[in-house]
PDB file with SEQRES, HELIX, SHEET and CRYST1 records, atoms N, CA, C and O in Angstrom:
SEQRES   1 A   75  UNK UNK UNK UNK UNK UNK UNK UNK UNK UNK UNK UNK UNK          
SEQRES   2 A   75  UNK UNK UNK UNK UNK UNK UNK UNK UNK UNK UNK UNK UNK          
SEQRES   3 A   75  UNK UNK UNK UNK UNK UNK UNK UNK UNK UNK UNK UNK UNK          
SEQRES   4 A   75  UNK UNK UNK UNK UNK UNK UNK UNK UNK UNK UNK UNK UNK          
SEQRES   5 A   75  UNK UNK UNK UNK UNK UNK UNK UNK UNK UNK UNK UNK UNK          
SEQRES   6 A   75  UNK UNK UNK UNK UNK UNK UNK UNK UNK UNK                      
HELIX    1 AA1 UNK A    3  UNK A    5  5                                   3    
HELIX    2 AA2 UNK A   21  UNK A   29  1                                   9    
HELIX    3 AA3 UNK A   62  UNK A   65  1                                   4    
SHEET    1 AA1 5 UNK A  56  UNK A  60  0                                        
SHEET    2 AA1 5 UNK A  49  UNK A  53 -1                                        
SHEET    3 AA1 5 UNK A  37  UNK A  42 -1                                        
SHEET    4 AA1 5 UNK A  11  UNK A  17 -1                                        
SHEET    5 AA1 5 UNK A  68  UNK A  73 -1                                        
CRYST1    1.000    1.000    1.000  90.00  90.00  90.00 P 1           1          
ATOM      1  N   UNK A   1       0.851  -1.177   0.001  1.00  0.00           N  
ATOM      2  CA  UNK A   1       0.001   0.001   0.001  1.00  0.00           C  
ATOM      3  C   UNK A   1       0.891   1.230   0.000  1.00  0.00           C  
ATOM      4  O   UNK A   1       2.071   1.142   0.339  1.00  0.00           O  
ATOM      5  N   UNK A   2       0.338   2.374  -0.379  1.00  0.00           N  
ATOM      6  CA  UNK A   2       1.160   3.578  -0.312  1.00  0.00           C  
ATOM      7  C   UNK A   2       0.927   4.292   1.017  1.00  0.00           C  
ATOM      8  O   UNK A   2      -0.083   4.077   1.688  1.00  0.00           O  
ATOM      9  N   UNK A   3       1.875   5.140   1.380  1.00  0.00           N  
ATOM     10  CA  UNK A   3       1.859   5.785   2.692  1.00  0.00           C  
ATOM     11  C   UNK A   3       0.608   6.619   2.910  1.00  0.00           C  
ATOM     12  O   UNK A   3       0.147   6.735   4.046  1.00  0.00           O  
ATOM     13  N   UNK A   4       0.053   7.195   1.876  1.00  0.00           N  
ATOM     14  CA  UNK A   4      -1.136   8.034   2.035  1.00  0.00           C  
ATOM     15  C   UNK A   4      -2.354   7.238   2.513  1.00  0.00           C  
ATOM     16  O   UNK A   4      -3.331   7.830   2.970  1.00  0.00           O  
ATOM     17  N   UNK A   5      -2.311   5.911   2.416  1.00  0.00           N  
ATOM     18  CA  UNK A   5      -3.423   5.071   2.868  1.00  0.00           C  
ATOM     19  C   UNK A   5      -3.220   4.521   4.286  1.00  0.00           C  
ATOM     20  O   UNK A   5      -4.115   3.867   4.822  1.00  0.00           O  
ATOM     21  N   UNK A   6      -2.068   4.773   4.893  1.00  0.00           N  
ATOM     22  CA  UNK A   6      -1.785   4.274   6.244  1.00  0.00           C  
ATOM     23  C   UNK A   6      -2.654   5.016   7.255  1.00  0.00           C  
ATOM     24  O   UNK A   6      -2.933   6.204   7.092  1.00  0.00           O  
ATOM     25  N   UNK A   7      -3.075   4.314   8.288  1.00  0.00           N  
ATOM     26  CA  UNK A   7      -3.933   4.920   9.302  1.00  0.00           C  
ATOM     27  C   UNK A   7      -3.105   5.557  10.411  1.00  0.00           C  
ATOM     28  O   UNK A   7      -1.997   5.113  10.714  1.00  0.00           O  
ATOM     29  N   UNK A   8      -3.660   6.599  11.006  1.00  0.00           N  
ATOM     30  CA  UNK A   8      -2.992   7.282  12.116  1.00  0.00           C  
ATOM     31  C   UNK A   8      -2.774   6.288  13.256  1.00  0.00           C  
ATOM     32  O   UNK A   8      -3.665   5.506  13.587  1.00  0.00           O  
ATOM     33  N   UNK A   9      -1.595   6.326  13.844  1.00  0.00           N  
ATOM     34  CA  UNK A   9      -1.249   5.421  14.935  1.00  0.00           C  
ATOM     35  C   UNK A   9      -0.547   4.153  14.483  1.00  0.00           C  
ATOM     36  O   UNK A   9      -0.025   3.408  15.313  1.00  0.00           O  
ATOM     37  N   UNK A  10      -0.523   3.895  13.188  1.00  0.00           N  
ATOM     38  CA  UNK A  10       0.116   2.670  12.703  1.00  0.00           C  
ATOM     39  C   UNK A  10       1.614   2.861  12.523  1.00  0.00           C  
ATOM     40  O   UNK A  10       2.100   3.979  12.353  1.00  0.00           O  
ATOM     41  N   UNK A  11       2.334   1.745  12.565  1.00  0.00           N  
ATOM     42  CA  UNK A  11       3.773   1.723  12.269  1.00  0.00           C  
ATOM     43  C   UNK A  11       3.937   1.007  10.944  1.00  0.00           C  
ATOM     44  O   UNK A  11       3.376  -0.067  10.728  1.00  0.00           O  
ATOM     45  N   UNK A  12       4.712   1.612  10.062  1.00  0.00           N  
ATOM     46  CA  UNK A  12       4.899   1.049   8.729  1.00  0.00           C  
ATOM     47  C   UNK A  12       6.381   1.026   8.375  1.00  0.00           C  
ATOM     48  O   UNK A  12       7.166   1.846   8.853  1.00  0.00           O  
ATOM     49  N   UNK A  13       6.744   0.067   7.528  1.00  0.00           N  
ATOM     50  CA  UNK A  13       8.116  -0.034   7.019  1.00  0.00           C  
ATOM     51  C   UNK A  13       8.102   0.361   5.550  1.00  0.00           C  
ATOM     52  O   UNK A  13       7.260  -0.102   4.780  1.00  0.00           O  
ATOM     53  N   UNK A  14       9.030   1.211   5.173  1.00  0.00           N  
ATOM     54  CA  UNK A  14       9.144   1.653   3.783  1.00  0.00           C  
ATOM     55  C   UNK A  14       9.697   0.502   2.952  1.00  0.00           C  
ATOM     56  O   UNK A  14      10.746  -0.053   3.279  1.00  0.00           O  
ATOM     57  N   UNK A  15       8.996   0.140   1.877  1.00  0.00           N  
ATOM     58  CA  UNK A  15       9.445  -0.951   1.012  1.00  0.00           C  
ATOM     59  C   UNK A  15       9.991  -0.447  -0.322  1.00  0.00           C  
ATOM     60  O   UNK A  15      10.854  -1.089  -0.923  1.00  0.00           O  
ATOM     61  N   UNK A  16       9.489   0.706  -0.790  1.00  0.00           N  
ATOM     62  CA  UNK A  16       9.932   1.230  -2.087  1.00  0.00           C  
ATOM     63  C   UNK A  16       9.628   2.716  -2.156  1.00  0.00           C  
ATOM     64  O   UNK A  16       8.604   3.183  -1.659  1.00  0.00           O  
ATOM     65  N   UNK A  17      10.535   3.447  -2.781  1.00  0.00           N  
ATOM     66  CA  UNK A  17      10.338   4.883  -2.992  1.00  0.00           C  
ATOM     67  C   UNK A  17      10.241   5.171  -4.475  1.00  0.00           C  
ATOM     68  O   UNK A  17      10.948   4.569  -5.283  1.00  0.00           O  
ATOM     69  N   UNK A  18       9.368   6.086  -4.825  1.00  0.00           N  
ATOM     70  CA  UNK A  18       9.245   6.536  -6.201  1.00  0.00           C  
ATOM     71  C   UNK A  18       9.372   8.049  -6.238  1.00  0.00           C  
ATOM     72  O   UNK A  18       9.642   8.681  -5.218  1.00  0.00           O  
ATOM     73  N   UNK A  19       9.180   8.616  -7.394  1.00  0.00           N  
ATOM     74  CA  UNK A  19       9.256  10.064  -7.530  1.00  0.00           C  
ATOM     75  C   UNK A  19      10.525  10.498  -8.232  1.00  0.00           C  
ATOM     76  O   UNK A  19      11.336   9.677  -8.661  1.00  0.00           O  
ATOM     77  N   UNK A  20      10.678  11.812  -8.339  1.00  0.00           N  
ATOM     78  CA  UNK A  20      11.856  12.343  -9.032  1.00  0.00           C  
ATOM     79  C   UNK A  20      13.065  12.385  -8.101  1.00  0.00           C  
ATOM     80  O   UNK A  20      12.948  12.130  -6.902  1.00  0.00           O  
ATOM     81  N   UNK A  21      14.217  12.708  -8.662  1.00  0.00           N  
ATOM     82  CA  UNK A  21      15.467  12.713  -7.885  1.00  0.00           C  
ATOM     83  C   UNK A  21      15.433  13.723  -6.740  1.00  0.00           C  
ATOM     84  O   UNK A  21      15.991  13.467  -5.673  1.00  0.00           O  
ATOM     85  N   UNK A  22      14.795  14.848  -6.950  1.00  0.00           N  
ATOM     86  CA  UNK A  22      14.703  15.861  -5.890  1.00  0.00           C  
ATOM     87  C   UNK A  22      13.939  15.308  -4.687  1.00  0.00           C  
ATOM     88  O   UNK A  22      14.369  15.460  -3.544  1.00  0.00           O  
ATOM     89  N   UNK A  23      12.815  14.671  -4.954  1.00  0.00           N  
ATOM     90  CA  UNK A  23      12.011  14.097  -3.872  1.00  0.00           C  
ATOM     91  C   UNK A  23      12.770  12.965  -3.178  1.00  0.00           C  
ATOM     92  O   UNK A  23      12.760  12.880  -1.950  1.00  0.00           O  
ATOM     93  N   UNK A  24      13.420  12.103  -3.944  1.00  0.00           N  
ATOM     94  CA  UNK A  24      14.173  10.997  -3.354  1.00  0.00           C  
ATOM     95  C   UNK A  24      15.307  11.505  -2.475  1.00  0.00           C  
ATOM     96  O   UNK A  24      15.565  10.949  -1.408  1.00  0.00           O  
ATOM     97  N   UNK A  25      15.975  12.547  -2.916  1.00  0.00           N  
ATOM     98  CA  UNK A  25      17.067  13.126  -2.141  1.00  0.00           C  
ATOM     99  C   UNK A  25      16.557  13.733  -0.836  1.00  0.00           C  
ATOM    100  O   UNK A  25      17.178  13.567   0.214  1.00  0.00           O  
ATOM    101  N   UNK A  26      15.440  14.425  -0.903  1.00  0.00           N  
ATOM    102  CA  UNK A  26      14.857  15.022   0.303  1.00  0.00           C  
ATOM    103  C   UNK A  26      14.460  13.943   1.301  1.00  0.00           C  
ATOM    104  O   UNK A  26      14.745  14.061   2.492  1.00  0.00           O  
ATOM    105  N   UNK A  27      13.806  12.896   0.820  1.00  0.00           N  
ATOM    106  CA  UNK A  27      13.390  11.812   1.716  1.00  0.00           C  
ATOM    107  C   UNK A  27      14.593  11.132   2.352  1.00  0.00           C  
ATOM    108  O   UNK A  27      14.583  10.849   3.550  1.00  0.00           O  
ATOM    109  N   UNK A  28      15.619  10.868   1.570  1.00  0.00           N  
ATOM    110  CA  UNK A  28      16.818  10.217   2.109  1.00  0.00           C  
ATOM    111  C   UNK A  28      17.496  11.097   3.154  1.00  0.00           C  
ATOM    112  O   UNK A  28      18.035  10.581   4.133  1.00  0.00           O  
ATOM    113  N   UNK A  29      17.479  12.404   2.965  1.00  0.00           N  
ATOM    114  CA  UNK A  29      18.147  13.307   3.908  1.00  0.00           C  
ATOM    115  C   UNK A  29      17.488  13.323   5.276  1.00  0.00           C  
ATOM    116  O   UNK A  29      18.130  13.668   6.268  1.00  0.00           O  
ATOM    117  N   UNK A  30      16.216  12.956   5.341  1.00  0.00           N  
ATOM    118  CA  UNK A  30      15.522  12.901   6.638  1.00  0.00           C  
ATOM    119  C   UNK A  30      15.320  11.463   7.112  1.00  0.00           C  
ATOM    120  O   UNK A  30      14.593  11.218   8.074  1.00  0.00           O  
ATOM    121  N   UNK A  31      15.961  10.520   6.438  1.00  0.00           N  
ATOM    122  CA  UNK A  31      15.947   9.138   6.904  1.00  0.00           C  
ATOM    123  C   UNK A  31      14.819   8.270   6.392  1.00  0.00           C  
ATOM    124  O   UNK A  31      14.625   7.160   6.889  1.00  0.00           O  
ATOM    125  N   UNK A  32      14.072   8.745   5.414  1.00  0.00           N  
ATOM    126  CA  UNK A  32      13.007   7.927   4.830  1.00  0.00           C  
ATOM    127  C   UNK A  32      13.614   7.189   3.644  1.00  0.00           C  
ATOM    128  O   UNK A  32      13.699   7.719   2.537  1.00  0.00           O  
ATOM    129  N   UNK A  33      14.032   5.954   3.902  1.00  0.00           N  
ATOM    130  CA  UNK A  33      14.667   5.094   2.905  1.00  0.00           C  
ATOM    131  C   UNK A  33      14.055   3.707   3.030  1.00  0.00           C  
ATOM    132  O   UNK A  33      13.449   3.400   4.057  1.00  0.00           O  
ATOM    133  N   UNK A  34      14.194   2.864   2.018  1.00  0.00           N  
ATOM    134  CA  UNK A  34      13.667   1.501   2.140  1.00  0.00           C  
ATOM    135  C   UNK A  34      14.225   0.810   3.381  1.00  0.00           C  
ATOM    136  O   UNK A  34      15.431   0.824   3.629  1.00  0.00           O  
ATOM    137  N   UNK A  35      13.325   0.205   4.154  1.00  0.00           N  
ATOM    138  CA  UNK A  35      13.699  -0.478   5.390  1.00  0.00           C  
ATOM    139  C   UNK A  35      13.454   0.349   6.635  1.00  0.00           C  
ATOM    140  O   UNK A  35      13.387  -0.201   7.734  1.00  0.00           O  
ATOM    141  N   UNK A  36      13.317   1.667   6.489  1.00  0.00           N  
ATOM    142  CA  UNK A  36      13.085   2.498   7.675  1.00  0.00           C  
ATOM    143  C   UNK A  36      11.646   2.337   8.159  1.00  0.00           C  
ATOM    144  O   UNK A  36      10.733   2.086   7.373  1.00  0.00           O  
ATOM    145  N   UNK A  37      11.467   2.486   9.467  1.00  0.00           N  
ATOM    146  CA  UNK A  37      10.144   2.350  10.085  1.00  0.00           C  
ATOM    147  C   UNK A  37       9.635   3.739  10.444  1.00  0.00           C  
ATOM    148  O   UNK A  37      10.351   4.539  11.048  1.00  0.00           O  
ATOM    149  N   UNK A  38       8.402   4.013  10.069  1.00  0.00           N  
ATOM    150  CA  UNK A  38       7.759   5.293  10.348  1.00  0.00           C  
ATOM    151  C   UNK A  38       6.543   5.056  11.231  1.00  0.00           C  
ATOM    152  O   UNK A  38       5.881   4.024  11.125  1.00  0.00           O  
ATOM    153  N   UNK A  39       6.255   6.009  12.096  1.00  0.00           N  
ATOM    154  CA  UNK A  39       5.021   5.956  12.873  1.00  0.00           C  
ATOM    155  C   UNK A  39       4.124   7.070  12.350  1.00  0.00           C  
ATOM    156  O   UNK A  39       4.496   8.243  12.382  1.00  0.00           O  
ATOM    157  N   UNK A  40       2.948   6.699  11.871  1.00  0.00           N  
ATOM    158  CA  UNK A  40       2.010   7.668  11.317  1.00  0.00           C  
ATOM    159  C   UNK A  40       1.286   8.357  12.469  1.00  0.00           C  
ATOM    160  O   UNK A  40       0.617   7.698  13.265  1.00  0.00           O  
ATOM    161  N   UNK A  41       1.415   9.664  12.561  1.00  0.00           N  
ATOM    162  CA  UNK A  41       0.792  10.429  13.643  1.00  0.00           C  
ATOM    163  C   UNK A  41      -0.545  11.017  13.217  1.00  0.00           C  
ATOM    164  O   UNK A  41      -1.501  11.008  13.993  1.00  0.00           O  
ATOM    165  N   UNK A  42      -0.623  11.531  11.988  1.00  0.00           N  
ATOM    166  CA  UNK A  42      -1.885  12.123  11.525  1.00  0.00           C  
ATOM    167  C   UNK A  42      -2.044  11.862  10.040  1.00  0.00           C  
ATOM    168  O   UNK A  42      -1.115  12.033   9.250  1.00  0.00           O  
ATOM    169  N   UNK A  43      -3.249  11.442   9.684  1.00  0.00           N  
ATOM    170  CA  UNK A  43      -3.592  11.249   8.282  1.00  0.00           C  
ATOM    171  C   UNK A  43      -5.080  11.532   8.131  1.00  0.00           C  
ATOM    172  O   UNK A  43      -5.906  10.622   8.193  1.00  0.00           O  
ATOM    173  N   UNK A  44      -5.406  12.791   7.936  1.00  0.00           N  
ATOM    174  CA  UNK A  44      -6.827  13.144   7.847  1.00  0.00           C  
ATOM    175  C   UNK A  44      -7.309  13.375   6.413  1.00  0.00           C  
ATOM    176  O   UNK A  44      -8.382  13.937   6.196  1.00  0.00           O  
ATOM    177  N   UNK A  45      -6.513  12.941   5.441  1.00  0.00           N  
ATOM    178  CA  UNK A  45      -6.875  12.919   4.016  1.00  0.00           C  
ATOM    179  C   UNK A  45      -6.925  14.293   3.351  1.00  0.00           C  
ATOM    180  O   UNK A  45      -7.072  14.356   2.130  1.00  0.00           O  
ATOM    181  N   UNK A  46      -6.811  15.398   4.094  1.00  0.00           N  
ATOM    182  CA  UNK A  46      -6.839  16.716   3.469  1.00  0.00           C  
ATOM    183  C   UNK A  46      -5.570  17.521   3.733  1.00  0.00           C  
ATOM    184  O   UNK A  46      -5.266  18.459   2.997  1.00  0.00           O  
ATOM    185  N   UNK A  47      -4.845  17.169   4.757  1.00  0.00           N  
ATOM    186  CA  UNK A  47      -3.651  17.906   5.146  1.00  0.00           C  
ATOM    187  C   UNK A  47      -2.420  17.037   4.931  1.00  0.00           C  
ATOM    188  O   UNK A  47      -2.538  15.845   4.648  1.00  0.00           O  
ATOM    189  N   UNK A  48      -1.238  17.634   5.065  1.00  0.00           N  
ATOM    190  CA  UNK A  48      -0.024  16.804   4.974  1.00  0.00           C  
ATOM    191  C   UNK A  48      -0.027  15.697   6.023  1.00  0.00           C  
ATOM    192  O   UNK A  48      -0.562  15.863   7.120  1.00  0.00           O  
ATOM    193  N   UNK A  49       0.564  14.594   5.676  1.00  0.00           N  
ATOM    194  CA  UNK A  49       0.684  13.452   6.589  1.00  0.00           C  
ATOM    195  C   UNK A  49       1.785  13.752   7.598  1.00  0.00           C  
ATOM    196  O   UNK A  49       2.852  14.231   7.213  1.00  0.00           O  
ATOM    197  N   UNK A  50       1.554  13.484   8.869  1.00  0.00           N  
ATOM    198  CA  UNK A  50       2.581  13.663   9.891  1.00  0.00           C  
ATOM    199  C   UNK A  50       3.096  12.298  10.302  1.00  0.00           C  
ATOM    200  O   UNK A  50       2.316  11.421  10.672  1.00  0.00           O  
ATOM    201  N   UNK A  51       4.418  12.111  10.238  1.00  0.00           N  
ATOM    202  CA  UNK A  51       5.042  10.850  10.629  1.00  0.00           C  
ATOM    203  C   UNK A  51       6.271  11.122  11.478  1.00  0.00           C  
ATOM    204  O   UNK A  51       6.922  12.159  11.343  1.00  0.00           O  
ATOM    205  N   UNK A  52       6.580  10.170  12.360  1.00  0.00           N  
ATOM    206  CA  UNK A  52       7.836  10.199  13.097  1.00  0.00           C  
ATOM    207  C   UNK A  52       8.828   9.317  12.365  1.00  0.00           C  
ATOM    208  O   UNK A  52       8.514   8.186  11.993  1.00  0.00           O  
ATOM    209  N   UNK A  53      10.025   9.842  12.161  1.00  0.00           N  
ATOM    210  CA  UNK A  53      11.120   9.091  11.574  1.00  0.00           C  
ATOM    211  C   UNK A  53      12.387   9.477  12.310  1.00  0.00           C  
ATOM    212  O   UNK A  53      12.775  10.645  12.299  1.00  0.00           O  
ATOM    213  N   UNK A  54      13.036   8.524  12.945  1.00  0.00           N  
ATOM    214  CA  UNK A  54      14.299   8.764  13.655  1.00  0.00           C  
ATOM    215  C   UNK A  54      14.193   9.951  14.624  1.00  0.00           C  
ATOM    216  O   UNK A  54      15.015  10.866  14.580  1.00  0.00           O  
ATOM    217  N   UNK A  55      13.192   9.929  15.487  1.00  0.00           N  
ATOM    218  CA  UNK A  55      12.972  10.967  16.500  1.00  0.00           C  
ATOM    219  C   UNK A  55      12.686  12.344  15.916  1.00  0.00           C  
ATOM    220  O   UNK A  55      12.913  13.353  16.585  1.00  0.00           O  
ATOM    221  N   UNK A  56      12.202  12.403  14.704  1.00  0.00           N  
ATOM    222  CA  UNK A  56      11.876  13.668  14.058  1.00  0.00           C  
ATOM    223  C   UNK A  56      10.460  13.605  13.507  1.00  0.00           C  
ATOM    224  O   UNK A  56      10.089  12.634  12.847  1.00  0.00           O  
ATOM    225  N   UNK A  57       9.673  14.634  13.774  1.00  0.00           N  
ATOM    226  CA  UNK A  57       8.325  14.719  13.227  1.00  0.00           C  
ATOM    227  C   UNK A  57       8.408  15.359  11.849  1.00  0.00           C  
ATOM    228  O   UNK A  57       8.923  16.467  11.696  1.00  0.00           O  
ATOM    229  N   UNK A  58       7.896  14.650  10.847  1.00  0.00           N  
ATOM    230  CA  UNK A  58       7.953  15.120   9.459  1.00  0.00           C  
ATOM    231  C   UNK A  58       6.547  15.372   8.929  1.00  0.00           C  
ATOM    232  O   UNK A  58       5.625  14.608   9.216  1.00  0.00           O  
ATOM    233  N   UNK A  59       6.384  16.433   8.163  1.00  0.00           N  
ATOM    234  CA  UNK A  59       5.144  16.693   7.437  1.00  0.00           C  
ATOM    235  C   UNK A  59       5.426  16.378   5.972  1.00  0.00           C  
ATOM    236  O   UNK A  59       6.271  17.014   5.342  1.00  0.00           O  
ATOM    237  N   UNK A  60       4.719  15.400   5.442  1.00  0.00           N  
ATOM    238  CA  UNK A  60       4.929  14.966   4.058  1.00  0.00           C  
ATOM    239  C   UNK A  60       3.701  15.299   3.227  1.00  0.00           C  
ATOM    240  O   UNK A  60       2.574  15.026   3.640  1.00  0.00           O  
ATOM    241  N   UNK A  61       3.916  15.884   2.064  1.00  0.00           N  
ATOM    242  CA  UNK A  61       2.812  16.222   1.169  1.00  0.00           C  
ATOM    243  C   UNK A  61       2.079  14.981   0.690  1.00  0.00           C  
ATOM    244  O   UNK A  61       2.669  13.909   0.553  1.00  0.00           O  
ATOM    245  N   UNK A  62       0.809  15.136   0.443  1.00  0.00           N  
ATOM    246  CA  UNK A  62      -0.032  13.996   0.063  1.00  0.00           C  
ATOM    247  C   UNK A  62       0.436  13.362  -1.249  1.00  0.00           C  
ATOM    248  O   UNK A  62       0.480  12.136  -1.352  1.00  0.00           O  
ATOM    249  N   UNK A  63       0.783  14.169  -2.245  1.00  0.00           N  
ATOM    250  CA  UNK A  63       1.218  13.597  -3.523  1.00  0.00           C  
ATOM    251  C   UNK A  63       2.506  12.808  -3.374  1.00  0.00           C  
ATOM    252  O   UNK A  63       2.668  11.755  -3.992  1.00  0.00           O  
ATOM    253  N   UNK A  64       3.418  13.307  -2.563  1.00  0.00           N  
ATOM    254  CA  UNK A  64       4.666  12.588  -2.320  1.00  0.00           C  
ATOM    255  C   UNK A  64       4.439  11.271  -1.611  1.00  0.00           C  
ATOM    256  O   UNK A  64       5.161  10.302  -1.846  1.00  0.00           O  
ATOM    257  N   UNK A  65       3.434  11.229  -0.738  1.00  0.00           N  
ATOM    258  CA  UNK A  65       3.136   9.996  -0.003  1.00  0.00           C  
ATOM    259  C   UNK A  65       2.616   8.899  -0.923  1.00  0.00           C  
ATOM    260  O   UNK A  65       2.750   7.713  -0.620  1.00  0.00           O  
ATOM    261  N   UNK A  66       2.023   9.293  -2.044  1.00  0.00           N  
ATOM    262  CA  UNK A  66       1.553   8.293  -3.003  1.00  0.00           C  
ATOM    263  C   UNK A  66       2.714   7.535  -3.634  1.00  0.00           C  
ATOM    264  O   UNK A  66       2.524   6.426  -4.134  1.00  0.00           O  
ATOM    265  N   UNK A  67       3.921   8.119  -3.618  1.00  0.00           N  
ATOM    266  CA  UNK A  67       5.107   7.489  -4.207  1.00  0.00           C  
ATOM    267  C   UNK A  67       5.899   6.654  -3.211  1.00  0.00           C  
ATOM    268  O   UNK A  67       6.921   6.070  -3.571  1.00  0.00           O  
ATOM    269  N   UNK A  68       5.440   6.587  -1.959  1.00  0.00           N  
ATOM    270  CA  UNK A  68       6.144   5.835  -0.918  1.00  0.00           C  
ATOM    271  C   UNK A  68       5.348   4.572  -0.608  1.00  0.00           C  
ATOM    272  O   UNK A  68       4.258   4.643  -0.041  1.00  0.00           O  
ATOM    273  N   UNK A  69       5.894   3.421  -0.981  1.00  0.00           N  
ATOM    274  CA  UNK A  69       5.234   2.142  -0.710  1.00  0.00           C  
ATOM    275  C   UNK A  69       5.663   1.633   0.661  1.00  0.00           C  
ATOM    276  O   UNK A  69       6.845   1.670   1.003  1.00  0.00           O  
ATOM    277  N   UNK A  70       4.688   1.153   1.451  1.00  0.00           N  
ATOM    278  CA  UNK A  70       4.962   0.701   2.814  1.00  0.00           C  
ATOM    279  C   UNK A  70       4.219  -0.595   3.097  1.00  0.00           C  
ATOM    280  O   UNK A  70       3.304  -0.987   2.372  1.00  0.00           O  
ATOM    281  N   UNK A  71       4.643  -1.252   4.183  1.00  0.00           N  
ATOM    282  CA  UNK A  71       3.908  -2.396   4.714  1.00  0.00           C  
ATOM    283  C   UNK A  71       3.756  -2.168   6.203  1.00  0.00           C  
ATOM    284  O   UNK A  71       4.656  -1.628   6.848  1.00  0.00           O  
ATOM    285  N   UNK A  72       2.625  -2.575   6.754  1.00  0.00           N  
ATOM    286  CA  UNK A  72       2.381  -2.377   8.179  1.00  0.00           C  
ATOM    287  C   UNK A  72       3.232  -3.354   8.978  1.00  0.00           C  
ATOM    288  O   UNK A  72       3.394  -4.512   8.591  1.00  0.00           O  
ATOM    289  N   UNK A  73       3.777  -2.875  10.102  1.00  0.00           N  
ATOM    290  CA  UNK A  73       4.570  -3.729  10.988  1.00  0.00           C  
ATOM    291  C   UNK A  73       3.892  -3.772  12.347  1.00  0.00           C  
ATOM    292  O   UNK A  73       3.202  -2.829  12.736  1.00  0.00           O  
ATOM    293  N   UNK A  74       4.091  -4.867  13.066  1.00  0.00           N  
ATOM    294  CA  UNK A  74       3.482  -4.999  14.390  1.00  0.00           C  
ATOM    295  C   UNK A  74       4.264  -4.179  15.398  1.00  0.00           C  
ATOM    296  O   UNK A  74       5.441  -3.876  15.202  1.00  0.00           O  
ATOM    297  N   UNK A  75       3.592  -3.830  16.472  1.00  0.00           N  
ATOM    298  CA  UNK A  75       4.219  -3.009  17.523  1.00  0.00           C  
ATOM    299  C   UNK A  75       5.277  -3.818  18.193  1.00  0.00           C  
ATOM    300  O   UNK A  75       5.938  -3.331  19.111  1.00  0.00           O  
TER     301      UNK A  75                                                      
END                                                                             
């Protein structure tokens, strides 16, 4: 599934990244790479998605989240 479909409160592992080189570089610089685990804090379908990655709260645009493939992981 893509990150934009993840529910608030869930933990997900990044399996694949898409998008242009600028977006990939930005994601890598904040630690969003394949294998990293994110905790989804807010996903209300109209605003940017809020996730925790490596002790940092990130706001990710909805279109960019469509390019991030994830799988849910257990707590």
